[in-house]
BAZA-680283 format. One record per residue (C-alpha): residue number from 1; residue in three letters; x, y, z. Coordinates in pm, 1 decimal. Each point is the difference from the previous one (the first is absolute). Layout:
<sites>
n|res|c1|c2|c3
NUM|Ala|X|Y|Z
...
</sites>
This chain:
<sites>
n|res|c1|c2|c3
1|Met|-5999.0|4021.2|-11512.7
2|Ile|84.6|-369.8|81.6
3|Phe|-341.4|-119.8|130.4
4|Asp|-310.0|141.6|-176.7
5|Ile|-317.7|-242.0|59.1
6|Asp|-335.5|62.7|2.6
7|Ile|-240.0|-277.1|-12.8
8|His|-332.3|-186.2|95.7
9|Leu|-121.9|-335.2|3.7
10|Arg|-371.5|-129.7|113.1
11|Arg|50.1|-332.4|147.7
12|Gly|-330.5|-131.6|84.9
13|Asp|-127.2|204.7|276.0
14|Arg|316.0|148.4|81.3
15|Asp|164.8|326.0|-218.6
16|Ile|357.9|-2.2|-2.7
17|Ala|213.7|313.0|-110.9
18|Cys|344.4|127.9|108.0
19|Arg|179.9|334.2|-147.2
20|Ile|367.0|43.3|70.8
21|Arg|189.8|299.8|-151.2
22|Ser|376.8|6.5|127.4
23|Asp|326.1|16.3|-161.0
24|Ser|112.5|-262.8|373.7
25|Gly|187.0|-300.9|-184.4
26|Ile|-195.9|-178.2|316.5
27|Ile|-390.6|-56.1|62.2
28|Ala|-192.0|-147.1|267.9
29|Leu|-331.6|-113.1|-53.7
30|Phe|-144.6|8.9|344.4
31|Gly|-298.3|-162.3|177.8
32|Pro|-155.5|-331.7|149.0
33|Ser|-86.6|-311.6|-238.3
34|Gly|-265.7|-25.6|-182.2
35|Val|11.5|419.3|-174.1
36|Gly|103.2|-97.2|-246.9
37|Lys|404.4|61.4|28.2
38|Thr|54.8|-271.6|-214.7
39|Ser|-274.3|74.0|-250.6
40|Thr|190.0|287.7|-79.2
41|Leu|349.9|-117.8|-55.6
42|Asn|-167.1|-259.7|-276.1
43|Met|-199.7|265.6|-143.3
44|Ile|421.4|206.8|-0.3
45|Ala|116.4|-411.7|-149.2
46|Gly|-255.4|21.0|-287.1
47|Leu|-142.6|-318.1|184.9
48|Leu|-360.3|214.5|75.8
49|Arg|-179.6|251.8|-239.3
50|Pro|-96.1|336.8|194.0
51|Asp|-349.4|93.1|-95.0
52|His|143.9|377.9|-107.0
53|Gly|312.6|162.1|101.8
54|His|404.1|-15.1|-99.3
55|Ile|329.4|-136.7|93.2
56|Ala|278.5|148.2|-17.5
57|Ile|378.5|-104.5|106.7
58|Gly|301.9|205.7|-156.5
59|Ala|-18.1|112.5|-350.9
60|Gln|-212.6|-295.4|-67.6
61|Arg|-417.4|22.9|-11.8
62|Leu|-160.6|-331.5|97.8
63|Phe|-331.6|62.6|15.7
64|Asp|-203.8|286.4|-125.2
65|Ser|-398.1|-40.1|-11.5
66|His|-41.2|319.5|-226.4
67|Ala|287.3|-65.2|-253.8
68|Gly|-102.0|-422.4|-29.7
69|Ile|359.6|-86.6|135.3
70|Asp|47.4|-313.1|177.5
71|Ile|312.9|-149.1|-47.0
72|Ala|-32.2|-377.2|73.8
73|Ala|150.4|-147.4|303.6
74|Ala|299.8|-181.9|-163.5
75|Arg|108.3|278.0|-142.0
76|Arg|13.7|243.7|317.5
77|Arg|320.9|-62.7|107.3
78|Cys|-98.9|-59.1|356.4
79|Gly|129.1|-201.6|248.4
80|Tyr|-210.1|-142.0|262.8
81|Val|65.3|-192.5|357.8
82|Phe|-295.9|-152.0|116.6
83|Gln|-43.4|-34.3|397.9
84|Glu|102.3|-385.0|-57.0
85|Pro|300.1|-44.1|-176.9
86|Arg|-99.9|-242.3|-274.2
87|Leu|338.5|-172.8|-86.6
88|Phe|-59.3|-275.4|-271.6
89|Pro|44.5|-312.5|228.7
90|His|182.4|-160.7|-262.9
91|Met|293.5|234.4|-66.1
92|Arg|255.2|86.4|206.7
93|Val|47.8|365.3|83.2
94|Arg|218.1|59.9|-288.5
95|Ala|-234.7|-132.1|-278.0
96|Asn|-286.0|180.4|191.4
97|Leu|180.0|330.7|21.4
98|Arg|90.7|-1.5|-379.4
99|Tyr|-342.1|-94.3|-38.8
100|Gly|-105.2|255.2|-228.6
101|Ala|288.0|212.5|25.4
102|Ala|48.9|277.3|-278.2
103|Arg|239.0|2.1|-261.3
104|Pro|179.0|306.1|16.4
105|Ser|-127.6|325.9|-267.1
106|Pro|52.2|326.6|-38.5
107|Asp|-379.3|152.1|131.6
108|Gln|83.4|-194.5|369.7
109|Thr|-13.8|295.6|283.6
110|Tyr|70.4|-239.9|232.8
111|Ile|245.4|-335.1|-24.7
112|Ile|222.3|-134.6|208.6
113|Gln|212.8|-281.5|-78.2
114|Glu|-33.3|-339.3|183.2
115|Ser|295.8|-58.7|183.3
116|Val|-44.2|383.0|168.0
117|Leu|-356.9|-67.1|149.3
118|Ile|85.3|-341.9|96.2
119|Asp|284.5|215.2|214.0
120|Leu|-236.8|238.0|102.0
121|Leu|-267.4|-255.6|155.0
122|Gly|214.8|-175.6|116.5
123|Ile|-121.8|-398.7|-93.2
124|Gln|351.4|-79.2|-173.5
125|Ala|18.2|-297.9|181.6
126|Leu|-437.9|-84.9|-74.8
127|Leu|56.3|-115.0|-386.3
128|Asp|34.2|-340.8|-45.5
129|Arg|-271.3|-49.8|312.8
130|Trp|-393.9|-78.9|-93.8
131|Pro|-297.4|215.0|130.2
132|Ser|-101.2|-208.8|269.6
133|Ser|364.6|44.3|187.4
134|Leu|-10.4|375.3|-14.5
135|Ser|-134.9|145.7|370.6
136|Gly|-211.8|271.2|-119.5
137|Gly|146.2|264.6|-26.6
138|Glu|285.7|-132.2|-207.0
139|Ala|-331.8|-126.1|-197.1
140|Gln|-118.8|362.3|-61.9
141|Arg|387.3|149.3|-7.6
142|Val|17.4|-204.8|-368.7
143|Ala|-358.7|109.4|-110.5
144|Ile|78.9|298.4|33.1
145|Gly|309.1|-62.0|-143.2
146|Arg|-178.2|-168.2|-283.6
147|Ala|-212.1|304.0|-56.7
148|Leu|280.5|227.7|-35.2
149|Leu|192.1|-196.6|-323.5
150|Ser|-295.1|-5.4|-234.6
151|Ala|93.9|374.9|-10.6
152|Pro|-312.0|160.9|107.9
153|Gln|-72.0|415.7|30.6
154|Phe|-132.8|-13.4|260.4
155|Leu|-78.6|-258.0|284.0
156|Leu|-346.9|-103.6|199.0
157|Met|16.4|-174.9|351.6
158|Asp|-274.7|-87.3|184.6
159|Glu|62.2|-80.7|375.2
160|Pro|327.4|-194.0|-100.5
161|Ile|79.1|-74.1|320.7
162|Ser|-376.1|-51.0|257.0
163|Ser|109.0|-396.2|84.3
164|Leu|352.5|93.6|75.3
165|Asp|138.2|42.4|381.5
166|Glu|104.2|342.2|110.6
167|Gly|368.1|-31.9|-18.8
168|Arg|-45.3|-153.2|-424.2
169|Arg|-291.0|303.4|-54.7
170|Leu|318.8|256.1|59.4
171|Glu|232.8|-187.1|-141.7
172|Ile|-231.6|36.2|-315.8
173|Leu|-52.6|366.5|54.0
174|Ala|362.1|77.7|2.1
175|Met|70.0|-202.6|-289.6
176|Val|-343.7|180.4|-168.4
177|Glu|162.2|339.4|30.1
178|Arg|309.6|-65.3|-88.2
179|Leu|-114.1|-158.4|-336.9
180|His|-187.4|336.4|-29.8
181|Arg|297.4|230.9|78.5
182|Leu|236.3|-217.3|-233.6
183|Met|-232.3|-10.6|-310.2
184|Ala|-260.3|305.4|-17.2
185|Ile|-241.8|-246.2|-53.1
186|Pro|-342.3|104.0|72.5
187|Ile|-250.4|-200.3|253.3
188|Val|-267.7|-31.0|76.2
189|Tyr|-72.1|-174.3|376.0
190|Val|-337.4|-110.9|148.7
191|Ser|15.4|-100.5|413.6
192|His|-275.8|56.7|290.3
193|Asp|280.6|-4.2|222.8
194|Leu|110.2|350.4|52.8
195|Arg|365.7|-72.8|152.4
196|Glu|116.5|-97.6|-321.0
197|Ile|-152.1|250.2|-178.4
198|Asp|229.1|221.6|231.7
199|His|319.3|-180.8|-94.2
200|Leu|-81.1|49.7|-359.2
201|Gly|-1.3|346.5|-29.7
202|Gly|-196.5|151.5|-301.4
203|Asp|-350.3|126.5|-45.1
204|Ile|-365.7|-127.2|174.8
205|Ile|-261.1|-105.0|-139.9
206|Ser|-258.1|-137.9|276.7
207|Ile|-314.6|-195.3|-157.7
208|Glu|-328.4|5.3|178.1
</sites>
């Protein structure tokens, strides 16, 4: 089982709950704004603690309230791509990519060479530029590259193309699909747009 997740969190007057059991390499969390999709991602990443439940991805059990397991966010080996690229404005693209890059170790399942990733993302020509000079699609490709160079065990993507135009959206979606196929890295992808999810395939979890 790639994804085995059953979590619950009470925030104010809202209950946020999500249950996933799937062998699909891509999970899409679908639903309107404000229903808890980002909070669910943050619980998987370790940035929010569920009130109860469990989170397991692959062979790694990240959280289990019954067993007293709660792996710190920094040790979950999670690549997180936010809705905004969040690149460091004082660093050129190459430095942004390398920020937090992992050193190879025997237990890293998903790892890719920097040069190979740069080719896959098509960002060779961007390496010496400043983030302020990038288009939205270019910046998001760099953000995805930075997340992948950290050698994550899984990737979380929070509406990463919602601010892009239609052409750039299709370009990034095709790239994500290609990266998943080549690297076999589990992905949880958040969207409120069914067209995006249809392009990616995988299992759809509807949060209401």
